C-alpha positions in Angstrom: 0.0 0.2 -0.1 3.1 2.3 1.0 4.9 2.1 -1.9 4.8 3.7 -5.4 3.5 3.1 -8.5 4.6 3.8 -11.1 2.2 4.0 -14.0 1.5 2.8 -17.2 1.4 6.2 -18.4 4.9 7.6 -17.4 6.5 4.4 -18.9 5.1 5.0 -22.5 6.7 8.2 -22.0 9.9 7.7 -20.3 10.2 5.0 -24.1 9.2 7.9 -25.9 12.0 9.8 -24.5 14.5 7.3 -24.2 16.4 8.6 -26.9 15.9 12.3 -28.8 16.8 13.3 -32.1 15.7 16.8 -33.4 17.1 18.0 -37.0 16.7 22.0 -36.6 17.6 23.7 -40.0 17.0 26.9 -41.4 16.8 28.1 -44.6 16.5 31.2 -46.0 17.4 32.5 -49.2 19.8 29.4 -49.4 19.7 27.0 -52.9 20.8 23.0 -51.4 20.1 20.1 -51.6 21.7 16.4 -50.8 25.1 15.9 -52.5 24.9 18.4 -53.9 28.8 20.5 -54.3 30.8 21.4 -51.6 30.4 25.0 -51.7 26.7 25.2 -51.6 25.8 22.7 -49.3 25.8 24.5 -44.6 27.7 24.0 -42.0 26.4 21.0 -39.6 26.4 21.9 -35.3 25.5 19.8 -33.0 24.9 19.2 -29.2 23.8 15.6 -27.5 24.9 12.7 -25.6 27.3 9.6 -26.2 25.0 9.0 -29.2 26.9 10.8 -31.4 29.9 12.3 -29.5 32.7 12.7 -32.2 35.1 12.8 -29.2 34.8 15.6 -26.9 35.2 13.4 -23.4 38.5 12.2 -25.0 39.3 16.1 -23.3 37.8 15.7 -19.5 38.0 14.0 -16.6 35.1 11.8 -17.0 34.4 8.2 -16.7 32.8 8.1 -19.8 34.7 7.6 -22.3 35.2 5.7 -25.7 39.0 6.2 -26.6 40.5 2.9 -26.5 40.1 -0.5 -28.5 37.6 -1.2 -29.9 35.6 1.3 -30.0 36.3 2.5 -33.7 37.2 -0.9 -34.7 36.0 0.0 -38.1 37.6 3.5 -38.4 41.4 1.7 -37.7 41.7 3.6 -34.1 39.4 4.8 -31.2 37.8 8.4 -32.3 35.7 9.0 -29.1 32.9 7.1 -30.7 31.0 5.4 -28.8 30.3 2.9 -31.9 32.5 0.7 -34.5 32.2 3.3 -36.7 30.4 6.6 -38.0 28.1 7.7 -35.9 24.4 9.4 -37.4 25.8 12.7 -37.8 28.5 11.7 -39.5 26.1 9.9 -42.3 23.7 12.2 -42.6 26.8 15.0 -42.9 28.0 12.8 -46.3 24.5 12.5 -47.6 24.2 16.5 -47.6 28.2 16.5 -48.7 30.0 18.0 -46.4 33.7 17.3 -46.2 34.8 14.9 -43.3 32.7 14.4 -39.7 31.7 17.4 -38.0 34.9 17.9 -35.9 34.4 17.9 -32.0 34.1 21.1 -29.9 37.6 21.0 -27.8 39.9 19.2 -30.3 42.8 21.6 -30.2 42.6 21.1 -34.6 39.0 22.7 -33.9 38.7 26.6 -34.4 39.6 29.1 -37.4 38.1 28.4 -40.7 37.2 25.1 -39.6 34.8 26.3 -37.5 32.6 27.7 -40.3 32.1 23.8 -41.1 30.6 23.5 -38.0 31.0 21.7 -35.0 30.3 18.6 -32.3 29.5 20.1 -28.8 27.9 16.4 -27.5 29.3 14.9 -24.6 28.9 11.1 -23.5 26.8 11.4 -20.3 25.4 14.8 -21.2 21.9 15.0 -20.4 19.3 17.9 -20.6 19.3 18.8 -16.1 22.5 19.8 -15.3 22.7 17.1 -12.3 22.7 14.0 -15.3 25.4 12.2 -15.6 27.2 13.0 -12.5 28.2 10.1 -11.3 30.7 9.8 -14.3 32.7 12.3 -13.2 33.3 15.1 -16.0 30.6 15.7 -18.7 28.9 18.7 -20.7 25.3 18.4 -20.4 22.7 20.5 -22.7 23.1 23.9 -20.7 27.5 23.6 -21.8 26.7 22.6 -25.1 25.2 25.7 -25.9 27.8 28.0 -23.9 29.8 26.7 -26.3 27.8 27.3 -29.0 27.9 30.2 -28.4 31.6 30.9 -28.0 31.7 29.1 -31.3 29.5 32.3 -33.1 31.1 34.9 -31.4 34.1 33.2 -33.0 32.7 32.9 -36.2 31.0 36.2 -36.6 34.6 37.9 -35.5 36.2 36.8 -38.1 33.4 36.4 -41.4 31.6 39.5 -39.3 27.9 39.6 -38.7 25.6 40.0 -42.0 27.8 36.1 -43.6 27.7 34.8 -40.0 24.0 35.0 -40.2 23.9 33.4 -43.5 25.8 30.8 -42.4 24.3 30.0 -39.4 20.6 30.6 -40.6 21.3 27.9 -43.8 22.8 25.7 -41.2 21.9 22.0 -40.1 20.4 22.0 -36.3 20.8 18.6 -34.5 20.3 17.7 -30.9 20.6 13.9 -29.4 19.8 13.7 -25.5 17.3 12.9 -22.8 18.0 9.0 -22.9 21.0 9.9 -19.8 18.7 11.4 -17.7 16.9 8.6 -17.3 19.1 5.9 -17.4 22.5 8.0 -15.7 20.1 10.0 -13.8 16.2 9.5 -12.5 16.3 5.3 -12.7 20.0 5.2 -11.3 19.2 4.0 -7.5 22.7 4.7 -6.2 22.0 8.4 -7.3 18.7 8.7 -6.8 16.5 6.5 -4.3 15.0 9.6 -3.0 14.4 12.1 -5.4 12.9 9.0 -6.7 10.6 8.8 -3.4 10.0 12.5 -3.3 9.9 12.9 -6.5 6.5 11.6 -8.8 7.7 10.2 -11.8 5.0 12.8 -14.1 6.7 15.5 -12.0 10.3 14.7 -13.1 8.9 14.0 -16.8 7.5 17.4 -16.8 11.0 18.9 -15.5 12.9 17.6 -18.2 10.3 18.6 -20.9 9.8 22.2 -19.5 14.0 22.5 -19.0 14.5 21.4 -22.9 11.8 24.0 -23.4 14.0 26.4 -22.3 17.3 24.9 -24.1 15.5 25.3 -27.5 13.6 28.2 -26.7 17.3 29.1 -26.2 18.7 27.8 -29.3 15.7 29.3 -31.3 16.7 32.8 -29.5 20.2 32.0 -31.3 17.8 31.7 -35.1 17.3 27.8 -35.1 14.0 26.3 -36.1 12.9 22.9 -34.9 10.9 20.6 -37.9 11.5 16.7 -36.9 12.2 14.3 -34.3 12.8 10.6 -34.1 12.6 7.6 -31.1 15.4 4.6 -32.3 15.2 1.4 -30.3 17.9 -1.0 -28.5 20.3 -4.7 -29.2 23.9 -4.9 -28.5 27.1 -6.6 -30.7 30.5 -5.5 -28.3 29.9 -7.9 -25.7 31.7 -9.0 -21.8 28.9 -10.4 -19.7 25.4 -10.9 -19.8 22.7 -13.0 -21.4 22.2 -9.6 -24.3 25.7 -8.0 -23.2 24.5 -5.4 -21.1 26.0 -5.6 -17.7 29.5 -4.3 -18.6 29.9 -1.1 -20.5 32.3 -2.2 -24.4 36.1 -2.5 -23.7 39.4 -3.7 -24.5 38.4 -7.2 -22.7 35.2 -7.2 -24.6 34.3 -10.0 -27.6 33.4 -8.1 -30.6 31.3 -9.7 -33.2 32.8 -10.4 -36.8 30.7 -8.8 -38.7 28.9 -5.6 -36.9 26.8 -4.7 -40.1 24.2 -7.8 -39.0 24.2 -5.8 -35.2 21.7 -3.4 -33.9 23.6 -2.1 -31.0 27.5 -1.9 -30.5 27.4 -1.9 -27.5 24.5 -2.3 -24.4 23.6 1.8 -25.5 25.2 3.0 -28.7 24.3 1.6 -32.0 26.8 0.2 -34.9 27.5 2.4 -37.4 24.5 -0.2 -39.8 22.4 0.6 -37.4 23.4 4.6 -37.6 23.4 4.5 -41.4 19.8 2.9 -41.1 18.8 5.5 -39.2 20.4 8.5 -41.4 18.4 7.9 -44.7 15.3 7.2 -42.8 15.7 11.0 -41.1 16.6 11.5 -44.7 14.5 10.0 -47.2 11.6 8.7 -44.2 8.1 9.1 -43.9 6.1 10.5 -41.2 6.3 7.0 -38.9 9.8 7.9 -38.6 11.0 11.7 -38.7 7.8 15.0 -38.3 6.4 16.3 -39.6 8.5 16.2 -43.0 11.4 14.7 -43.5 15.6 16.3 -44.2 15.5 15.4 -47.5 12.0 17.0 -48.2 12.5 20.7 -45.9 15.6 21.1 -48.3 13.8 20.6 -51.6 11.5 22.6 -49.7 14.0 25.3 -49.8 15.9 24.5 -53.1 12.4 25.8 -54.4 12.6 28.8 -52.2 
């Protein structure tokens, strides 16, 4: 009788929120479409967690890292990506014609003219809420990622001026991939939030999370961005140490790695393989309303081309 009861509606909301990808694209007088020449494609600015981190956590003191084998096995070496190869945003960048991969914000080489092609601010362990992921120590949550973007924006303005900066940012691709850590490594972590779970009903936690996310999106919108779509992703595994599905211990140097990674949905307990990321990316680009809402990336770019 006195026990907390988590109702089904909460779990419906939770699993809808576990992995969120919001693709943001603002267009004014741009003229670009998939696979057009380099000088007609937008810059790419990436926010999120380990699903899209391209190596930012390599440069901070954190327990959440992927700078060791077998991560990056299909790159030939670890890159800081939490998968065997490319992330979803890597693949989307390739499909829209960007040259190379969007560099991590904290990499020493990310600066100067490089930022005009976009920057990846994502961080493994990061979340919508600022106390999310504290079990890892260092991580860059969404508010801090937006602070880093604000600094990058100022760098762009100082380099090419107000008018050119506005044009670049208004025609850039922005994505946010975040939300799972706020549950997995916050509210649902017993050693961190047992008291919170007793004092804060799950519905209120979700409401607080959504409220915070709304403020963050409003902040991004105030810098000239416009939200146009959402995507939700399931789970699975390939690099494993223990557990029936390889989900008890994170992927590491002693893990067993599957031979054909193209047959696996997830690289480890949380992160998709390159093959799964490719499917997700293509469904974001070409999918119907069951995949991305209200229109897909290709349709959005076609509208821009016509406008």
